[in-house]
N, C-alpha and C positions, 0 to 999 in steps of 0.2 A: 326414747329416741327423739321425739319432737322437742322435749325440753333441752336436750343437748344442742340441737340445731339453733334454737332461739338464743341460747347462751353464746354460741359462736358468732351469731349475727350481731349481738350487742357488743361483743368484744371487738369485732372487726370495725364497728362504727365508733368506738370510744376514742380513737386517736385523732390527731389534727391532720388536716391535709397540708400539702406543701404550700398551697396558696394562702391558707390561714397563717401559717408560720411566717411566710414572706411578708404578709400584710402587717403583722405585729412588728417585724424587724424594721420595715419602712416607717411605721409610726414612731417607733423609738428613735430612729435616726433623725426624723423631722424634729421631734422634741429636743433632742440633744443639740441639733443645729440652732434652734431658736435660743436655747439656754446659753450656748457658747458665744452667740453674738451679743446678747444683752447683759451678760454678767460683767464684762470689763468696765462698762460705764458706771455700774453700781460700785465696783471696787474703787474706782477713782473718786467717786463721790464720798465713799467711806473714808478714804485717805484724807480728803479735804476736811471732813467733819472731825477726824481725829486730830488734825493739826489745829483746828479751831479750839477743840477741847483742851489740848495741851497748852495753847496760848492762854486760855482762860485760867487753867490751874497754875501756870507760871505767873500770871498776873496776880492771882490771889497770894502767892508766896511773896511776890515783890511788894504788894500792899502791906502784908503782915510785917515784912522787914521794915518798911517805912514807918509803920505804927510803933515798932519797938525802938528804932534808932533815930527817927525824925528826918531821915534822908533816904533817898533811893540808893540801892547798891550800885557800886561801880561796874560790876559784872555779875552774870548769873552764878558764877562760882561762889559768891558770898552766900547764896541760898542753901548751899550744901555743906558749908563749913561750920565749925563750932560744935558745942555739946548738944544743942537742940536745933538741928537743921530744919529749915522751912520746907525742904523737899526731901522726904525720907528715902525715896528710891533714886535720888540723883537727878541730874538734868537729862530729860529725855531727848532722843533724836527725833527729828520730824519723820513722818511716815515714808519719806523717800531716802532716808539715811543721812540727811544733812543736819547741821546744827541750827538751832534757833538763833536768830540775830537779835541782839539786845543793844540798844544805844540809850545812854542817858547823858545829857538832856535830850529831849525829843526834838525832832525837826518838824513834827506835825502838831501844831497848836490846836486845841488846848491840852493835849496829852502831855504828861510829864516824862514819859519814856516811850521808846519805840521797841516793839517786840514783834518779830515776824518770822515766817518760814519762806524760804526762797521758792518753794513749790517743786513740782516734778522736774523742771528744767534746770534747777540749781542756779539760775541766773537772776540777778536783781532786776525786777521789772514791775510793771503796774499790775501784773497778775498775782503778785505775792499775797499770801494770807497774813494779815497784820491786825494788830490791836486797834489801829485807828480807822479801820474800815467798818462801815456800819453793819455789815453782815457777819462780823466776827463774833459779836456778843459781848458779855460783860467783862472779858479780859482786858478790854481797853478802857479801864476806869479813868475817869477824869480827876 
């Protein structure tokens, strides 16, 4: 009899109280709020980094074209044409869904060509991600 009473007492204390459950829900809500506020800025940073990486890889294709033909291509389409294309997967879109802008000859000396993404706003501005900017990386080969 005494054993049965002890077992019932342990069973009655084994569950969570309403306060404990509510505390866990509040903590999870706070964590979700913190994550939902900080994630968008990291997503935008990732898009910018992808645009820079795309510009770098397009720059490598443009340089390979130059090494083979002795001149820069008139457009990015030349990189995907022929039996042995320089870009196997085609010309990528920028992370915001726009096309990369390519101009030859360059208007930014000493670069030979201009290659840029118009960025999230899709408008030609100083905020564009481009091969002639110092923070773009090796895609802006001289």
